[in-house]
C-alpha positions as CSV (number, residue, x, y, z in Angstrom):
1,M,0.2,-0.2,-0.2
2,H,2.8,2.2,0.8
3,T,4.4,1.6,-2.4
4,M,1.3,2.4,-4.3
5,L,0.7,5.7,-2.7
6,E,4.3,6.7,-3.5
7,L,3.7,6.1,-7.1
8,L,0.5,8.2,-6.9
9,K,2.4,11.2,-5.2
10,P,2.7,14.1,-7.7
11,V,6.9,14.3,-8.9
12,R,8.0,17.7,-8.3
13,T,9.4,19.3,-10.9
14,A,12.5,21.6,-10.8
15,E,10.2,24.5,-11.5
16,S,7.8,23.7,-9.3
17,A,10.5,23.3,-6.8
18,E,11.9,26.6,-7.7
19,A,8.7,28.3,-7.1
20,G,8.2,26.7,-3.9
21,D,11.2,28.1,-2.5
22,R,10.6,31.6,-3.7
23,E,7.4,31.5,-2.2
24,R,9.3,30.4,1.1
25,R,11.6,33.2,0.7
26,R,9.1,35.8,-0.1
27,L,7.2,35.0,3.0
28,S,10.5,34.9,5.0
29,A,11.4,38.0,4.1
30,R,7.6,39.6,4.8
31,R,7.9,38.0,8.2
32,L,11.5,39.6,8.7
33,R,10.4,42.8,7.6
34,A,7.0,42.7,10.1
35,E,9.4,41.9,13.0
36,L,11.7,44.8,12.2
37,R,8.7,46.9,12.1
38,E,7.7,45.9,15.4
39,R,11.3,46.2,17.0
40,E,11.4,49.7,15.8
41,R,7.9,50.4,17.2
42,Q,9.2,49.0,20.6
43,E,12.1,50.9,20.3
44,R,10.4,54.3,19.5
45,A,7.8,53.6,22.3
46,I,10.9,52.9,25.0
47,M,12.3,56.0,23.9
48,E,9.0,58.3,24.4
49,I,8.7,56.9,27.9
50,A,12.6,58.1,28.3
51,W,12.2,61.5,27.0
52,S,8.9,61.7,29.0
53,R,10.8,61.1,32.4
54,L,13.2,63.8,31.5
55,C,10.4,66.3,31.0
C-alpha cells in the first residue's frame, strides 16, 4: 500500500520546486520585515517613555 501511494504522489519538477522555494523566501522576507517594524515600534515606545520622564 505504501509503495502504491508513493507511485500516486505527484513528482515535483524543478520548476515547481523553484517556485516553492521562491514562495518560502518571499514569506520569510515578509515575516522578517514585520519583525523589524515591530522592533522599531517597540524601540520608539521605549524612547518616548524615557523622554517623557526627562520632561
